[in-house]
N, CA, C and O of each residue as an XYZ file, in Angstrom:
732
protein
N     -34.701    -45.773    -29.784
C     -34.990    -44.352    -29.855
C     -34.756    -43.839    -31.269
O     -33.845    -44.287    -31.965
N     -35.585    -42.901    -31.680
C     -35.390    -42.278    -32.987
C     -34.316    -41.207    -32.883
O     -33.903    -40.818    -31.790
N     -33.876    -40.743    -34.040
C     -32.868    -39.671    -34.052
C     -33.389    -38.443    -33.316
O     -32.636    -37.785    -32.599
N     -34.689    -38.125    -33.490
C     -35.265    -36.957    -32.811
C     -35.272    -37.161    -31.302
O     -34.999    -36.230    -30.544
N     -35.584    -38.374    -30.865
C     -35.588    -38.652    -29.432
C     -34.179    -38.560    -28.858
O     -33.992    -38.159    -27.709
N     -33.196    -38.932    -29.663
C     -31.813    -38.963    -29.225
C     -31.094    -37.633    -29.473
O     -29.973    -37.443    -29.001
N     -31.732    -36.703    -30.216
C     -31.112    -35.421    -30.560
C     -31.202    -34.429    -29.423
O     -31.424    -34.798    -28.270
N     -31.026    -33.166    -29.763
C     -31.078    -32.098    -28.774
C     -32.500    -31.804    -28.333
O     -33.453    -32.456    -28.758
N     -32.618    -30.801    -27.467
C     -33.924    -30.446    -26.918
C     -34.918    -30.031    -27.993
O     -36.083    -30.425    -27.943
N     -34.473    -29.243    -28.959
C     -35.379    -28.772    -30.013
C     -35.910    -29.944    -30.835
O     -37.099    -30.000    -31.150
N     -35.027    -30.878    -31.181
C     -35.446    -32.051    -31.951
C     -36.415    -32.900    -31.138
O     -37.409    -33.400    -31.664
N     -36.119    -33.055    -29.857
C     -37.016    -33.854    -29.028
C     -38.366    -33.168    -28.878
O     -39.401    -33.831    -28.936
N     -38.375    -31.847    -28.686
C     -39.643    -31.119    -28.557
C     -40.483    -31.296    -29.815
O     -41.693    -31.503    -29.719
N     -39.868    -31.218    -30.993
C     -40.601    -31.420    -32.251
C     -41.146    -32.840    -32.320
O     -42.283    -33.050    -32.741
N     -40.340    -33.812    -31.911
C     -40.798    -35.204    -31.892
C     -41.968    -35.356    -30.923
O     -42.959    -36.012    -31.244
N     -41.856    -34.746    -29.729
C     -42.912    -34.828    -28.726
C     -44.222    -34.277    -29.278
O     -45.272    -34.902    -29.125
N     -44.168    -33.110    -29.917
C     -45.369    -32.482    -30.480
C     -46.025    -33.422    -31.489
O     -47.241    -33.611    -31.463
N     -45.227    -34.008    -32.373
C     -45.767    -34.921    -33.388
C     -46.345    -36.176    -32.743
O     -47.419    -36.637    -33.128
N     -45.642    -36.723    -31.774
C     -46.105    -37.954    -31.112
C     -47.371    -37.689    -30.314
O     -48.306    -38.488    -30.346
N     -47.406    -36.568    -29.598
C     -48.597    -36.223    -28.833
C     -49.795    -36.083    -29.773
O     -50.895    -36.538    -29.461
N     -49.571    -35.449    -30.926
C     -50.652    -35.257    -31.901
C     -51.205    -36.592    -32.382
O     -52.407    -36.712    -32.619
N     -50.349    -37.589    -32.529
C     -50.817    -38.918    -32.946
C     -51.703    -39.540    -31.869
O     -52.739    -40.126    -32.183
N     -51.307    -39.419    -30.616
C     -52.151    -39.930    -29.533
C     -53.488    -39.190    -29.517
O     -54.544    -39.803    -29.364
N     -53.431    -37.883    -29.674
C     -54.637    -37.042    -29.667
C     -55.572    -37.471    -30.798
O     -56.775    -37.630    -30.590
N     -55.012    -37.657    -31.991
C     -55.798    -38.066    -33.154
C     -56.404    -39.450    -32.943
O     -57.520    -39.711    -33.391
N     -55.681    -40.335    -32.268
C     -56.188    -41.692    -32.046
C     -57.450    -41.689    -31.188
O     -58.178    -42.681    -31.149
N     -57.712    -40.579    -30.501
C     -58.921    -40.455    -29.691
C     -60.031    -39.711    -30.422
O     -61.031    -39.327    -29.816
N     -59.853    -39.507    -31.722
C     -60.907    -38.924    -32.539
C     -60.824    -37.427    -32.746
O     -61.692    -36.852    -33.402
N     -59.818    -36.790    -32.214
C     -59.671    -35.345    -32.399
C     -58.742    -35.077    -33.582
O     -58.115    -35.993    -34.114
N     -58.666    -33.841    -33.974
C     -57.840    -33.461    -35.120
C     -56.355    -33.462    -34.755
O     -55.968    -33.057    -33.659
N     -55.549    -33.917    -35.683
C     -54.100    -33.938    -35.476
C     -53.574    -32.525    -35.207
O     -52.729    -32.336    -34.332
N     -54.069    -31.534    -35.955
C     -53.609    -30.147    -35.749
C     -53.895    -29.682    -34.328
O     -53.065    -29.017    -33.709
N     -55.054    -30.028    -33.816
C     -55.393    -29.670    -32.439
C     -54.408    -30.340    -31.475
O     -53.950    -29.714    -30.519
N     -54.089    -31.593    -31.724
C     -53.116    -32.301    -30.900
C     -51.735    -31.682    -30.973
O     -51.017    -31.648    -29.974
N     -51.354    -31.190    -32.146
C     -50.053    -30.526    -32.277
C     -50.020    -29.249    -31.432
O     -49.001    -28.924    -30.822
N     -51.142    -28.534    -31.404
C     -51.223    -27.307    -30.600
C     -51.090    -27.642    -29.117
O     -50.327    -26.994    -28.400
N     -51.830    -28.650    -28.654
C     -51.739    -29.048    -27.245
C     -50.323    -29.522    -26.926
O     -49.751    -29.137    -25.906
N     -49.762    -30.354    -27.797
C     -48.402    -30.842    -27.587
C     -47.400    -29.710    -27.496
O     -46.522    -29.715    -26.634
N     -47.533    -28.736    -28.390
C     -46.625    -27.580    -28.359
C     -46.768    -26.814    -27.047
O     -45.768    -26.468    -26.418
N     -48.009    -26.547    -26.633
C     -48.221    -25.780    -25.406
C     -47.703    -26.517    -24.169
O     -47.335    -25.886    -23.178
N     -47.674    -27.840    -24.225
C     -47.130    -28.607    -23.105
C     -45.629    -28.394    -22.936
O     -45.123    -28.418    -21.815
N     -44.911    -28.184    -24.047
C     -43.443    -28.139    -23.969
C     -42.819    -26.816    -24.398
O     -41.594    -26.704    -24.432
N     -43.631    -25.810    -24.727
C     -43.065    -24.593    -25.319
C     -42.177    -23.801    -24.369
O     -41.297    -23.076    -24.834
N     -42.369    -23.909    -23.075
C     -41.492    -23.221    -22.137
C     -41.819    -21.763    -21.897
O     -41.250    -21.154    -20.991
N     -42.706    -21.188    -22.669
C     -43.084    -19.783    -22.480
C     -44.260    -19.700    -21.513
O     -45.069    -20.624    -21.421
N     -44.345    -18.587    -20.796
C     -45.463    -18.382    -19.887
C     -46.773    -18.259    -20.661
O     -47.821    -18.725    -20.214
N     -46.694    -17.625    -21.827
C     -47.849    -17.509    -22.712
C     -47.326    -17.398    -24.136
O     -46.158    -17.078    -24.357
N     -48.199    -17.663    -25.097
C     -47.800    -17.643    -26.508
C     -48.857    -16.942    -27.333
O     -50.046    -17.015    -27.023
N     -48.427    -16.263    -28.384
C     -49.366    -15.674    -29.336
C     -49.805    -16.765    -30.309
O     -49.180    -17.822    -30.394
N     -50.872    -16.501    -31.031
C     -51.339    -17.457    -32.032
C     -50.263    -17.707    -33.081
O     -50.102    -18.833    -33.553
N     -49.528    -16.664    -33.445
C     -48.459    -16.814    -34.436
C     -47.349    -17.720    -33.907
O     -46.834    -18.571    -34.633
N     -46.989    -17.532    -32.644
C     -45.963    -18.388    -32.034
C     -46.436    -19.836    -31.962
O     -45.663    -20.763    -32.201
N     -47.699    -20.019    -31.634
C     -48.256    -21.373    -31.559
C     -48.254    -22.017    -32.937
O     -47.874    -23.179    -33.079
N     -48.676    -21.268    -33.956
C     -48.693    -21.812    -35.322
C     -47.299    -22.256    -35.742
O     -47.126    -23.347    -36.285
N     -46.309    -21.413    -35.490
C     -44.935    -21.749    -35.876
C     -44.410    -22.931    -35.068
O     -43.812    -23.850    -35.628
N     -44.629    -22.911    -33.771
C     -44.107    -23.968    -32.910
C     -44.794    -25.301    -33.095
O     -44.164    -26.354    -32.987
N     -46.095    -25.259    -33.376
C     -46.851    -26.500    -33.557
C     -46.787    -26.999    -34.996
O     -47.114    -28.153    -35.275
N     -46.367    -26.130    -35.905
C     -46.299    -26.525    -37.308
C     -47.668    -26.666    -37.949
O     -47.899    -27.574    -38.748
N     -48.575    -25.760    -37.595
C     -49.919    -25.767    -38.171
C     -50.239    -24.372    -38.699
O     -49.544    -23.404    -38.387
N     -51.296    -24.279    -39.500
C     -51.663    -22.988    -40.076
C     -52.234    -22.059    -39.011
O     -52.740    -22.511    -37.984
N     -52.149    -20.777    -39.265
C     -52.699    -19.766    -38.358
C     -54.207    -19.945    -38.232
O     -54.767    -19.742    -37.154
N     -54.869    -20.324    -39.324
C     -56.312    -20.573    -39.283
C     -56.664    -21.730    -38.362
O     -57.638    -21.659    -37.612
N     -55.871    -22.799    -38.417
C     -56.097    -23.939    -37.523
C     -55.933    -23.519    -36.072
O     -56.699    -23.940    -35.205
N     -54.940    -22.694    -35.814
C     -54.708    -22.227    -34.444
C     -55.938    -21.487    -33.941
O     -56.383    -21.715    -32.817
N     -56.486    -20.607    -34.761
C     -57.656    -19.829    -34.367
C     -58.832    -20.747    -34.028
O     -59.480    -20.583    -32.995
N     -59.097    -21.706    -34.901
C     -60.218    -22.634    -34.699
C     -60.003    -23.469    -33.441
O     -60.888    -23.562    -32.590
N     -58.829    -24.072    -33.331
C     -58.602    -25.015    -32.241
C     -58.352    -24.338    -30.904
O     -58.637    -24.938    -29.868
N     -57.833    -23.121    -30.876
C     -57.706    -22.422    -29.597
C     -59.085    -22.143    -29.003
O     -59.270    -22.234    -27.790
N     -60.049    -21.804    -29.854
C     -61.418    -21.594    -29.361
C     -61.950    -22.882    -28.743
O     -62.498    -22.876    -27.641
N     -61.782    -23.975    -29.460
C     -62.273    -25.271    -28.966
C     -61.550    -25.670    -27.680
O     -62.181    -26.112    -26.721
N     -60.232    -25.514    -27.663
C     -59.464    -25.884    -26.478
C     -59.819    -25.006    -25.282
O     -59.787    -25.469    -24.142
N     -60.158    -23.745    -25.534
C     -60.601    -22.860    -24.451
C     -61.937    -23.351    -23.895
O     -62.140    -23.365    -22.681
N     -62.845    -23.752    -24.781
C     -64.140    -24.282    -24.338
C     -63.965    -25.530    -23.486
O     -64.723    -25.755    -22.543
N     -62.967    -26.338    -23.816
C     -62.699    -27.571    -23.072
C     -61.885    -27.336    -21.804
O     -61.698    -28.252    -21.003
N     -61.400    -26.108    -21.622
C     -60.626    -25.789    -20.433
C     -59.139    -26.084    -20.546
O     -58.432    -26.076    -19.539
N     -58.653    -26.346    -21.754
C     -57.235    -26.642    -21.935
C     -56.381    -25.382    -22.010
O     -55.232    -25.394    -21.569
N     -56.916    -24.304    -22.557
C     -56.164    -23.058    -22.672
C     -57.060    -21.893    -22.286
O     -58.286    -22.003    -22.260
N     -56.418    -20.783    -21.988
C     -57.186    -19.562    -21.734
C     -56.395    -18.377    -22.260
O     -55.169    -18.411    -22.369
N     -57.134    -17.341    -22.578
C     -56.504    -16.112    -23.046
C     -56.022    -15.341    -21.827
O     -56.720    -15.256    -20.817
N     -54.817    -14.778    -21.930
C     -54.223    -14.032    -20.814
C     -53.710    -12.696    -21.331
O     -53.444    -12.554    -22.524
N     -53.567    -11.711    -20.440
C     -53.024    -10.421    -20.875
C     -51.567    -10.564    -21.317
O     -50.826    -11.409    -20.815
N     -51.191     -9.739    -22.245
C     -49.805     -9.726    -22.711
C     -48.927     -9.079    -21.651
O     -49.355     -8.127    -20.997
N     -47.703     -9.577    -21.467
C     -46.798     -8.915    -20.526
C     -46.393     -7.519    -21.009
O     -45.933     -6.690    -20.223
N     -46.568     -7.272    -22.309
C     -46.261     -5.966    -22.900
C     -47.579     -5.242    -23.153
O     -48.303     -5.606    -24.080
N     -47.912     -4.225    -22.354
C     -49.193     -3.532    -22.516
C     -49.392     -2.937    -23.909
O     -50.531     -2.730    -24.328
N     -48.313     -2.659    -24.630
C     -48.430     -2.078    -25.969
C     -48.694     -3.143    -27.036
O     -49.082     -2.812    -28.156
N     -48.489     -4.402    -26.700
C     -48.677     -5.477    -27.686
C     -50.158     -5.675    -27.971
O     -50.991     -5.632    -27.066
N     -50.467     -5.891    -29.231
C     -51.860     -6.089    -29.635
C     -52.225     -7.564    -29.736
O     -53.401     -7.920    -29.660
N     -51.239     -8.410    -29.904
C     -51.513     -9.835    -30.097
C     -52.081    -10.449    -28.820
O     -51.607    -10.177    -27.717
N     -53.092    -11.272    -28.992
C     -53.637    -12.014    -27.861
C     -52.631    -13.079    -27.446
O     -51.879    -13.599    -28.270
N     -52.629    -13.391    -26.167
C     -51.723    -14.406    -25.633
C     -52.560    -15.540    -25.048
O     -53.669    -15.328    -24.558
N     -52.010    -16.734    -25.110
C     -52.710    -17.919    -24.627
C     -51.799    -18.698    -23.696
O     -50.579    -18.721    -23.861
N     -52.420    -19.333    -22.718
C     -51.667    -20.101    -21.734
C     -52.413    -21.402    -21.454
O     -53.643    -21.448    -21.408
N     -51.633    -22.439    -21.271
C     -52.179    -23.711    -20.815
C     -51.986    -23.760    -19.305
O     -50.908    -23.441    -18.802
N     -53.015    -24.156    -18.592
C     -52.937    -24.289    -17.150
C     -51.878    -25.326    -16.785
O     -51.709    -26.315    -17.497
N     -51.170    -25.108    -15.690
C     -50.143    -26.063    -15.270
C     -50.732    -27.417    -14.917
O     -50.066    -28.440    -15.074
N     -51.964    -27.439    -14.446
C     -52.632    -28.703    -14.122
C     -53.810    -28.903    -15.064
O     -54.953    -29.067    -14.636
N     -53.506    -28.886    -16.349
C     -54.564    -29.019    -17.346
C     -55.301    -30.348    -17.204
O     -56.495    -30.424    -17.491
N     -54.605    -31.389    -16.767
C     -55.255    -32.705    -16.663
C     -56.211    -32.739    -15.489
O     -57.284    -33.333    -15.595
N     -55.856    -32.119    -14.369
C     -56.799    -31.999    -13.264
C     -57.980    -31.131    -13.660
O     -59.114    -31.400    -13.265
N     -57.715    -30.086    -14.441
C     -58.784    -29.236    -14.959
C     -59.695    -29.997    -15.898
O     -60.909    -29.792    -15.903
N     -59.104    -30.876    -16.693
C     -59.898    -31.704    -17.600
C     -60.864    -32.560    -16.796
O     -62.031    -32.700    -17.162
N     -60.384    -33.122    -15.720
C     -61.230    -33.939    -14.861
C     -62.389    -33.112    -14.315
O     -63.530    -33.575    -14.290
N     -62.096    -31.887    -13.878
C     -63.160    -31.015    -13.356
C     -64.151    -30.629    -14.454
O     -65.361    -30.622    -14.228
N     -63.637    -30.311    -15.635
C     -64.513    -29.876    -16.725
C     -65.365    -31.007    -17.276
O     -66.446    -30.767    -17.813
N     -64.892    -32.223    -17.149
C     -65.660    -33.358    -17.661
C     -66.968    -33.537    -16.898
O     -67.919    -34.123    -17.415
N     -67.011    -33.039    -15.687
C     -68.235    -33.184    -14.887
C     -69.426    -32.508    -15.566
O     -70.539    -33.031    -15.510
N     -69.215    -31.372    -16.199
C     -70.314    -30.696    -16.902
C     -70.827    -31.579    -18.031
O     -72.036    -31.676    -18.245
N     -69.918    -32.220    -18.752
C     -70.311    -33.142    -19.823
C     -71.174    -34.275    -19.256
O     -72.216    -34.606    -19.821
N     -70.743    -34.858    -18.154
C     -71.492    -35.964    -17.560
C     -72.885    -35.521    -17.124
O     -73.863    -36.235    -17.340
N     -72.972    -34.353    -16.515
C     -74.279    -33.848    -16.076
C     -75.182    -33.571    -17.275
O     -76.375    -33.875    -17.235
N     -74.627    -33.000    -18.333
C     -75.429    -32.726    -19.531
C     -75.899    -34.011    -20.195
O     -77.044    -34.094    -20.640
N     -75.035    -35.008    -20.265
C     -75.426    -36.289    -20.866
C     -76.483    -36.984    -20.012
O     -77.414    -37.595    -20.537
N     -76.335    -36.887    -18.708
C     -77.322    -37.486    -17.815
C     -78.687    -36.821    -18.019
O     -79.710    -37.501    -18.090
N     -78.691    -35.499    -18.112
C     -79.939    -34.758    -18.341
C     -80.556    -35.116    -19.683
O     -81.776    -35.238    -19.800
N     -79.720    -35.283    -20.689
C     -80.215    -35.655    -22.013
C     -80.884    -37.029    -21.976
O     -81.962    -37.212    -22.540
N     -80.250    -37.984    -21.318
C     -80.834    -39.324    -21.209
C     -82.154    -39.267    -20.450
O     -83.128    -39.908    -20.845
N     -82.189    -38.501    -19.363
C     -83.419    -38.393    -18.589
C     -84.522    -37.732    -19.405
O     -85.677    -38.152    -19.340
N     -84.180    -36.713    -20.167
C     -85.180    -36.051    -21.017
C     -85.763    -37.032    -22.023
O     -86.971    -37.030    -22.262
N     -84.924    -37.864    -22.609
C     -85.422    -38.859    -23.567
C     -86.340    -39.855    -22.869
O     -87.375    -40.232    -23.418
N     -85.975    -40.281    -21.673
C     -86.834    -41.209    -20.925
C     -88.175    -40.565    -20.587
O     -89.215    -41.220    -20.652
N     -88.152    -39.293    -20.231
C     -89.379    -38.578    -19.869
C     -90.262    -38.284    -21.073
O     -91.485    -38.389    -20.982
N     -89.659    -37.919    -22.195
C     -90.415    -37.419    -23.343
C     -90.719    -38.472    -24.394
O     -91.501    -38.220    -25.311
N     -90.112    -39.648    -24.278
C     -90.346    -40.718    -25.251
C     -90.855    -41.969    -24.534
O     -90.161    -42.985    -24.482
N     -92.068    -41.892    -23.981
C     -92.577    -43.025    -23.202
C     -92.838    -44.276    -24.047
O     -92.939    -45.374    -23.501
N     -92.947    -44.127    -25.356
C     -93.240    -45.267    -26.218
C     -92.016    -46.064    -26.650
O     -92.135    -46.955    -27.491
N     -90.857    -45.770    -26.102
C     -89.650    -46.501    -26.502
C     -89.764    -47.976    -26.160
O     -90.356    -48.349    -25.146
N     -89.187    -48.815    -27.022
C     -89.185    -50.251    -26.731
C     -88.225    -50.545    -25.578
O     -87.474    -49.670    -25.147
N     -88.254    -51.761    -25.093
C     -87.448    -52.143    -23.931
C     -85.962    -51.934    -24.119
O     -85.291    -51.443    -23.211
N     -85.427    -52.301    -25.289
C     -83.984    -52.179    -25.525
C     -83.556    -50.713    -25.520
O     -82.530    -50.371    -24.932
N     -84.326    -49.851    -26.166
C     -83.993    -48.420    -26.196
C     -84.052    -47.832    -24.790
O     -83.194    -47.045    -24.389
N     -85.075    -48.229    -24.063
C     -85.227    -47.722    -22.705
C     -84.051    -48.163    -21.828
O     -83.517    -47.367    -21.056
N     -83.653    -49.426    -21.947
C     -82.514    -49.925    -21.159
C     -81.234    -49.171    -21.517
O     -80.440    -48.846    -20.634
N     -81.031    -48.891    -22.800
C     -79.840    -48.133    -23.205
C     -79.834    -46.751    -22.558
O     -78.803    -46.291    -22.066
N     -80.993    -46.095    -22.564
C     -81.077    -44.752    -21.979
C     -80.933    -44.777    -20.457
O     -80.294    -43.899    -19.877
N     -81.525    -45.783    -19.814
C     -81.367    -45.912    -18.361
C     -79.897    -46.150    -18.029
O     -79.362    -45.554    -17.095
N     -79.247    -47.024    -18.797
C     -77.818    -47.268    -18.571
C     -77.000    -46.006    -18.816
O     -76.053    -45.732    -18.080
N     -77.355    -45.238    -19.838
C     -76.650    -43.985    -20.113
C     -76.791    -43.038    -18.925
O     -75.802    -42.507    -18.421
N     -78.020    -42.835    -18.486
C     -78.281    -41.921    -17.367
C     -77.544    -42.371    -16.109
O     -76.875    -41.577    -15.447
N     -77.678    -43.655    -15.791
C     -77.084    -44.160    -14.557
C     -75.560    -44.207    -14.624
O     -74.892    -43.992    -13.613
N     -75.005    -44.485    -15.795
C     -73.550    -44.475    -15.955
C     -73.009    -43.071    -15.707
O     -71.995    -42.895    -15.031
N     -73.702    -42.069    -16.266
C     -73.256    -40.688    -16.075
C     -73.323    -40.303    -14.599
O     -72.427    -39.624    -14.099
N     -74.374    -40.729    -13.898
C     -74.475    -40.481    -12.451
C     -73.337    -41.166    -11.703
O     -72.667    -40.560    -10.866
N     -73.135    -42.439    -12.022
C     -72.107    -43.232    -11.351
C     -70.724    -42.625    -11.563
O     -69.966    -42.445    -10.610
N     -70.401    -42.310    -12.817
C     -69.087    -41.759    -13.126
C     -68.907    -40.375    -12.506
O     -67.818    -40.037    -12.042
N     -69.962    -39.583    -12.497
C     -69.889    -38.257    -11.887
C     -69.560    -38.368    -10.402
O     -68.793    -37.562     -9.876
N     -70.128    -39.351     -9.730
C     -69.818    -39.570     -8.318
C     -68.346    -39.884     -8.104
O     -67.750    -39.439     -7.123
N     -67.764    -40.638     -9.005
C     -66.344    -40.967     -8.890
C     -65.447    -39.785     -9.233
O     -64.291    -39.744     -8.812
N     -65.959    -38.833     -9.985
C     -65.150    -37.656    -10.298
C     -64.773    -36.899     -9.027
O     -63.663    -36.378     -8.916
N     -65.693    -36.840     -8.076
C     -65.378    -36.176     -6.811
C     -64.230    -36.900     -6.114
O     -63.303    -36.269     -5.605
N     -64.301    -38.227     -6.095
C     -63.250    -39.033     -5.472
C     -61.942    -38.866     -6.235
O     -60.893    -38.662     -5.624
N     -61.993    -38.949     -7.563
C     -60.788    -38.817     -8.377
C     -60.145    -37.445     -8.204
O     -58.924    -37.342     -8.090
N     -60.953    -36.398     -8.183
C     -60.412    -35.046     -8.003
C     -59.730    -34.909     -6.646
O     -58.638    -34.349     -6.546
N     -60.375    -35.423     -5.608
C     -59.789    -35.349     -4.268
C     -58.497    -36.166     -4.202
O     -57.515    -35.726     -3.605
N     -58.496    -37.345     -4.808
C     -57.291    -38.182     -4.809
C     -56.163    -37.523     -5.602
O     -55.000    -37.601     -5.209
N     -56.502    -36.880     -6.710
C     -55.484    -36.188     -7.498
C     -54.844    -35.071     -6.677
O     -53.624    -34.909     -6.702
N     -55.652    -34.301     -5.951
C     -55.115    -33.222     -5.118
C     -54.236    -33.784     -4.004
O     -53.193    -33.209     -3.693
N     -54.648    -34.910     -3.395
C     -53.822    -35.550     -2.364
C     -52.504    -36.047     -2.960
O     -51.446    -35.906     -2.348
N     -52.579    -36.626     -4.154
C     -51.380    -37.127     -4.834
C     -50.396    -35.990     -5.084
O     -49.201    -36.125     -4.823
N     -50.908    -34.863     -5.594
C     -50.031    -33.718     -5.872
C     -49.399    -33.179     -4.592
O     -48.224    -32.814     -4.581
N     -50.180    -33.130     -3.514
C     -49.643    -32.634     -2.245
C     -48.536    -33.556     -1.732
O     -47.523    -33.081     -1.218
N     -48.723    -34.859     -1.867
C     -47.705    -35.816     -1.419
C     -46.470    -35.761     -2.308
O     -45.348    -35.942     -1.834
N     -46.674    -35.515     -3.583
C     -45.563    -35.447     -4.539
C     -44.711    -34.224     -4.292
O     -43.494    -34.264     -4.473
N     -45.335    -33.146     -3.882
C     -44.613    -31.893     -3.713
C     -44.657    -31.090     -4.999
O     -45.486    -31.356     -5.869
N     -43.769    -30.106     -5.128
C     -43.787    -29.242     -6.314
C     -43.704    -30.048     -7.607
O     -43.052    -31.091     -7.669
N     -44.373    -29.546     -8.627
C     -44.448    -30.259     -9.905
C     -43.249    -30.013    -10.797
O     -43.282    -30.348    -11.981
N     -42.198    -29.439    -10.258
C     -41.012    -29.181    -11.071
C     -39.975    -30.245    -10.741
O     -39.332    -30.180     -9.694
N     -39.805    -31.232    -11.635
C     -38.831    -32.285    -11.360
C     -37.408    -31.753    -11.502
O     -37.180    -30.725    -12.140
N     -36.460    -32.460    -10.907
C     -35.069    -32.024    -11.050
C     -34.618    -32.147    -12.498
O     -35.155    -32.950    -13.262
N     -33.635    -31.351    -12.864
C     -33.071    -31.428    -14.211
C     -32.392    -32.777    -14.385
O     -31.974    -33.394    -13.405
N     -32.280    -33.242    -15.637
C     -31.596    -34.518    -15.873
C     -30.221    -34.522    -15.207
O     -29.462    -33.556    -15.284
N     -29.937    -35.631    -14.561
C     -28.661    -35.756    -13.874
C     -28.734    -35.337    -12.416
O     -27.826    -35.629    -11.638
N     -29.819    -34.649    -12.038
C     -29.989    -34.232    -10.651
C     -30.591    -35.362     -9.838
O     -30.975    -36.389    -10.399
N     -30.680    -35.191     -8.525
C     -31.263    -36.253     -7.699
C     -32.750    -36.393     -7.998
O     -33.468    -35.399     -8.104
N     -33.192    -37.604     -8.129
C     -34.598    -37.871     -8.424
C     -35.332    -38.151     -7.128
O     -34.871    -38.930     -6.293
N     -36.473    -37.512     -6.968
C     -37.309    -37.784     -5.806
C     -38.140    -39.019     -6.103
O     -38.593    -39.197     -7.234
N     -38.350    -39.876     -5.114
C     -39.180    -41.051     -5.369
C     -40.620    -40.618     -5.594
O     -41.070    -39.635     -5.005
N     -41.347    -41.337     -6.439
C     -42.747    -40.979     -6.660
C     -43.556    -41.236     -5.399
O     -43.212    -42.127     -4.622
N     -44.624    -40.473     -5.179
C     -45.454    -40.707     -4.001
C     -46.160    -42.043     -4.125
O     -46.443    -42.519     -5.224
N     -46.433    -42.625     -2.995
C     -47.145    -43.903     -2.991
C     -48.625    -43.649     -3.176
O     -49.165    -42.645     -2.711
N     -49.266    -44.568     -3.859
C     -50.708    -44.473     -4.058
C     -51.403    -44.683     -2.718
O     -50.885    -45.366     -1.835
N     -52.575    -44.088     -2.583
C     -53.360    -44.272     -1.366
C     -53.721    -45.740     -1.232
O     -54.116    -46.385     -2.203
N     -53.586    -46.253     -0.043
C     -53.880    -47.677      0.180
C     -55.175    -47.830      0.898
O     -55.597    -48.952      1.178
């Protein structure tokens, strides 16, 4: 374990944000965007202003503005009303089940990619065999994967129901056994 992992909660949260950002970047996204997602996962607030996110994630206010828009489009965050009606700052919240939401939102991507492949097959009849096979595989893969999204979403909901509330006990408290996978 690193000193940050072994330190207090604040040190660990900073380490988590940095580590999450590295995983995020390894998938082709921007490190700053990953820092924002990492921060929102562990910030502990019901909602955060852009300024709070910038400070907590350790990124510029401009990056926060750019990446919050993108993350909202992807379904990772949404704008919410401020608890203080007099406050002017916009507030942002990450859904508690952002990963299940990601699964749901990915379906639109699959449908759009499938339509794009079909359009190319329809509008480019002169394609050679290899190009045509690539497009057919693209279209059919998107159909196939989209079909499994329904199964995955249903299984995720069953898993959560079997697990019970998503709030684990505090360290040192009794640990509930993880739910068994569907057999």
